[in-house]
MARVODO-851079 format. One line per field, with one value per residue: residue in one letter; x, y, z of N, C-alpha, C in turn; residue number from 1. Coordinates in Angstrom, 2 decimals. Each point is the difference from the previous one (the first is absolute). Example, Ala and Ser with C-alpha at 12.3 -4.5 7.8 and 13.67 -1.06 7.14 Angstrom:
residuo: c(a | s)
neast: c(13.19 | -0.35)
nnorth: c(-5.69 | 1.05)
nup: c(7.80 | -0.72)
caeast: c(-0.89 | 0.82)
canorth: c(1.19 | 1.19)
caup: c(0.00 | 0.06)
ceast: c(0.90 | -0.77)
cnorth: c(1.20 | 1.09)
cup: c(0.00 | 0.73)
num: c(1 | 2)
This chain:
residuo: c(x | x | x | x | x | x | x | x | x | x | x | x | x | x | x | x | x | x | x | x | x | x | x | x | x | x | x | x | x | x | x | x | x | x | x | x | x | x | x | x | x | x | x | x | x | x | x | x | x | x | x | x | x | x | x | x | x | x | x | x | x | x | x | x | x | x | x | x | x | x | x | x | x | x | x | x | x | x | x | x | x | x | x | x)
neast: c(-9.19 | 0.19 | -1.26 | 0.57 | -0.75 | -0.18 | -0.16 | -1.21 | 0.02 | 0.54 | -0.84 | -0.89 | 0.42 | 0.07 | -1.05 | -0.11 | 0.48 | 1.11 | 0.37 | 0.87 | -1.14 | -0.63 | 1.20 | 0.54 | -1.01 | 0.01 | 1.32 | -0.14 | -0.94 | 0.73 | 1.02 | -1.03 | -0.16 | 1.31 | 0.14 | -1.17 | 1.00 | 0.39 | 1.31 | -0.17 | -0.88 | -1.01 | -0.41 | -1.11 | 0.38 | -0.86 | 0.61 | -0.96 | -0.22 | 0.37 | 0.69 | 1.28 | 0.37 | 1.27 | -0.10 | 1.20 | -0.62 | -0.30 | -1.25 | 0.03 | -1.29 | 0.06 | -0.98 | 0.12 | -0.57 | 0.59 | -1.22 | -0.06 | 1.22 | -0.37 | 0.61 | -0.60 | 0.45 | 0.03 | 1.28 | 0.35 | 0.86 | 0.26 | 1.16 | -0.07 | -0.63 | 0.74 | 0.30 | -0.32)
nnorth: c(27.59 | -1.25 | -0.38 | -0.84 | -0.77 | -0.76 | -0.87 | -0.41 | -0.48 | 1.20 | 0.58 | -0.84 | 0.33 | 1.18 | -0.56 | -0.37 | 1.24 | -0.71 | 0.03 | -0.82 | -0.18 | -0.04 | 0.17 | -0.76 | -0.86 | 0.14 | -0.07 | -0.95 | -0.61 | 0.29 | -0.44 | -0.81 | 0.45 | -0.13 | -1.24 | 0.14 | 0.59 | -0.81 | 0.07 | -0.69 | 1.00 | -0.81 | 0.48 | -0.48 | -0.83 | 0.61 | 0.83 | 0.88 | -0.26 | -1.23 | 0.01 | -0.43 | -0.32 | -0.35 | -0.91 | -0.41 | -1.00 | 1.18 | 0.12 | 1.30 | -0.28 | 1.11 | 0.87 | 0.89 | 0.86 | 0.51 | -0.07 | -1.07 | -0.15 | -1.14 | -0.78 | -0.96 | -0.58 | -0.75 | -0.34 | -0.78 | -0.63 | -1.28 | 0.10 | -1.21 | 0.70 | 1.05 | -0.57 | -0.92)
nup: c(1.85 | -0.34 | 0.00 | 0.87 | -0.78 | 1.07 | -0.96 | 0.37 | -1.22 | -0.26 | 0.83 | -0.53 | -1.20 | 0.61 | 0.57 | -1.27 | -0.14 | -0.27 | 1.27 | -0.56 | -0.63 | 1.16 | 0.55 | -0.96 | 0.19 | 1.33 | -0.11 | -0.89 | 0.71 | 1.08 | -0.73 | -0.28 | 1.23 | 0.02 | -0.45 | -0.64 | -0.62 | 1.00 | 0.14 | -1.11 | -0.01 | -0.23 | -1.15 | 0.52 | -0.94 | -0.78 | 0.82 | 0.25 | 1.28 | -0.34 | 1.14 | -0.12 | 1.23 | -0.17 | 0.93 | -0.28 | 0.61 | 0.50 | -0.43 | -0.22 | -0.13 | -0.74 | 0.27 | -0.97 | 0.80 | -1.08 | -0.51 | 0.81 | -0.55 | -0.58 | 0.87 | -0.72 | 1.10 | -1.10 | -0.13 | 1.01 | -0.80 | 0.16 | -0.56 | 0.53 | 0.91 | -0.14 | -1.15 | 0.89)
caeast: c(0.12 | -1.10 | -0.57 | 0.12 | -1.14 | 0.22 | -1.20 | -0.21 | 0.69 | 1.42 | 0.25 | -0.03 | 1.16 | 1.20 | 0.15 | 0.56 | 1.35 | 1.04 | 0.45 | 1.22 | -0.38 | -0.99 | 0.54 | 0.25 | -1.30 | -0.60 | 0.78 | -0.35 | -1.38 | 0.00 | 0.68 | -0.87 | -0.67 | 0.86 | 0.34 | -0.74 | 0.68 | 1.42 | 0.89 | -0.28 | -1.42 | -0.38 | -1.42 | -0.49 | -0.62 | -1.39 | -0.74 | 0.22 | 0.82 | 0.53 | 1.45 | 0.55 | 1.36 | 0.54 | 0.80 | 0.39 | -0.82 | -1.38 | -0.40 | -1.04 | -0.80 | -0.72 | -0.51 | 0.27 | -0.99 | 0.70 | -0.91 | -0.39 | 1.21 | -0.23 | 0.63 | -0.70 | 0.72 | -1.02 | 0.41 | 1.39 | 0.09 | 1.22 | 0.12 | -0.58 | -1.46 | -0.60 | -0.72 | -1.13)
canorth: c(-1.27 | -0.91 | -0.77 | -1.43 | -0.76 | -1.44 | -0.81 | -0.90 | -1.26 | 0.24 | -0.05 | -1.41 | -0.70 | 0.40 | -0.92 | -1.26 | 0.24 | -0.17 | 1.24 | 0.54 | 0.80 | 1.03 | 1.36 | 0.58 | 0.22 | 1.19 | 1.16 | 0.32 | 0.47 | 1.36 | 0.91 | 0.29 | 1.27 | 1.08 | -0.25 | -1.19 | -0.66 | -0.06 | -0.76 | -1.42 | -0.31 | -0.39 | 0.08 | -1.32 | 0.07 | -0.39 | 0.79 | 1.41 | 0.67 | -0.93 | -0.06 | -0.93 | 0.25 | -1.21 | 0.04 | -1.39 | -0.95 | 0.48 | 1.05 | 0.90 | 0.47 | 1.19 | 0.90 | 1.41 | 0.98 | 1.29 | 1.13 | 0.16 | -0.27 | -1.21 | -1.26 | -1.10 | -1.27 | -0.98 | -1.35 | -0.28 | -1.46 | -0.62 | 0.21 | -1.12 | -0.05 | 1.35 | 0.36 | -0.90)
caup: c(0.67 | -0.29 | 1.11 | -0.27 | 0.52 | -0.05 | -0.13 | 1.14 | -0.30 | 0.19 | 1.45 | 0.38 | -0.58 | 0.73 | 1.12 | -0.47 | -0.53 | 1.03 | 0.65 | -0.62 | -1.17 | 0.35 | 0.13 | -1.32 | -0.65 | 0.62 | -0.42 | -1.38 | -0.02 | 0.55 | -0.93 | -1.14 | 0.27 | -0.49 | -1.39 | -0.42 | -1.12 | 0.37 | -0.87 | 0.01 | -0.17 | -1.36 | -0.32 | -0.41 | -1.32 | -0.03 | 0.99 | -0.24 | 1.00 | 1.00 | 0.03 | 0.97 | 0.46 | 0.59 | 1.21 | 0.24 | -0.76 | 0.06 | -0.94 | 0.48 | -1.12 | 0.44 | -1.03 | 0.28 | -0.45 | 0.07 | 0.15 | 1.41 | 0.79 | 0.78 | -0.38 | 0.67 | -0.07 | -0.29 | 0.34 | 0.35 | 0.05 | -0.50 | -1.45 | -0.74 | 0.04 | 0.05 | -1.23 | -0.20)
ceast: c(-1.27 | -0.49 | 0.06 | -1.14 | 0.32 | -1.35 | -0.11 | 0.73 | 1.50 | 0.35 | 0.01 | 1.25 | 1.29 | 0.25 | 0.70 | 1.44 | 1.02 | 0.56 | 1.21 | -0.31 | -0.89 | 0.57 | 0.26 | -1.30 | -0.65 | 0.73 | -0.37 | -1.42 | -0.08 | 0.66 | -0.84 | -0.76 | 0.81 | 0.33 | -0.72 | 0.60 | 1.50 | 0.81 | -0.32 | -1.47 | -0.26 | -1.51 | -0.44 | -0.72 | -1.43 | -0.87 | 0.36 | 0.92 | 0.44 | 1.51 | 0.42 | 1.39 | 0.46 | 0.69 | 0.32 | -0.82 | -1.47 | -0.23 | -1.14 | -0.71 | -0.83 | -0.49 | 0.25 | -1.12 | 0.62 | -0.93 | -0.45 | 1.15 | -0.17 | 0.76 | -0.72 | 0.79 | -1.06 | 0.39 | 1.48 | 0.09 | 1.35 | 0.01 | -0.64 | -1.51 | -0.67 | -0.85 | -1.20 | -1.28)
cnorth: c(-0.83 | -0.67 | -1.47 | -0.73 | -1.49 | -0.71 | -0.95 | -1.33 | 0.13 | -0.08 | -1.44 | -0.73 | 0.37 | -0.93 | -1.30 | 0.12 | -0.17 | 1.36 | 0.62 | 0.87 | 1.19 | 1.40 | 0.64 | 0.28 | 1.26 | 1.27 | 0.43 | 0.55 | 1.44 | 1.00 | 0.34 | 1.32 | 1.17 | -0.14 | -1.27 | -0.75 | -0.07 | -0.78 | -1.48 | -0.35 | -0.37 | 0.15 | -1.38 | 0.13 | -0.51 | 0.75 | 1.46 | 0.65 | -0.93 | -0.11 | -1.07 | 0.47 | -1.26 | 0.31 | -1.44 | -0.93 | 0.40 | 1.12 | 0.80 | 0.53 | 1.18 | 0.81 | 1.43 | 0.83 | 1.39 | 1.17 | 0.21 | -0.36 | -1.19 | -1.18 | -1.10 | -1.29 | -1.10 | -1.40 | -0.03 | -1.50 | -0.45 | 0.10 | -1.10 | 0.02 | 1.38 | 0.32 | -0.89 | 0.64)
cup: c(-0.24 | 1.28 | -0.39 | 0.70 | -0.17 | -0.06 | 1.19 | -0.21 | 0.22 | 1.49 | 0.51 | -0.50 | 0.72 | 1.20 | -0.40 | -0.51 | 1.12 | 0.47 | -0.71 | -1.21 | 0.36 | 0.06 | -1.35 | -0.74 | 0.55 | -0.42 | -1.42 | -0.09 | 0.52 | -0.95 | -1.22 | 0.19 | -0.55 | -1.49 | -0.47 | -1.18 | 0.28 | -1.03 | 0.15 | -0.15 | -1.45 | -0.15 | -0.48 | -1.33 | 0.08 | 1.00 | -0.17 | 1.03 | 1.13 | -0.16 | 0.99 | 0.37 | 0.71 | 1.32 | 0.38 | -0.86 | 0.01 | -0.99 | 0.61 | -1.24 | 0.50 | -1.18 | 0.45 | -0.60 | 0.16 | 0.25 | 1.44 | 0.95 | 0.94 | -0.61 | 0.77 | -0.21 | -0.08 | 0.46 | 0.35 | 0.14 | -0.55 | -1.53 | -0.82 | -0.06 | -0.06 | -1.21 | -0.27 | 0.44)
num: c(1 | 2 | 3 | 4 | 5 | 6 | 7 | 8 | 9 | 10 | 11 | 12 | 13 | 14 | 15 | 16 | 17 | 18 | 19 | 20 | 21 | 22 | 23 | 24 | 25 | 26 | 27 | 28 | 29 | 30 | 31 | 32 | 33 | 34 | 35 | 36 | 37 | 38 | 39 | 40 | 41 | 42 | 43 | 44 | 45 | 46 | 47 | 48 | 49 | 50 | 51 | 52 | 53 | 54 | 55 | 56 | 57 | 58 | 59 | 60 | 61 | 62 | 63 | 64 | 65 | 66 | 67 | 68 | 69 | 70 | 71 | 72 | 73 | 74 | 75 | 76 | 77 | 78 | 79 | 80 | 81 | 82 | 83 | 84)
């Protein structure tokens, strides 16, 4: 089982996300502890271990450290602005 770590910026950004999306985002983030590479995840090109998963119009960007069993959620944002 992996340990999921949320960046401080991610915790702040969760306050700005509408309530209707929060439950699905939290569910996906929690499921990363059991399966850090779920169906639908994509590896971001140009980065060694960055991945993204979609949930509605939001994207979750995270990194996986297999040697220490850690998943760090780096950014959660709207699909139009997450890659900036």
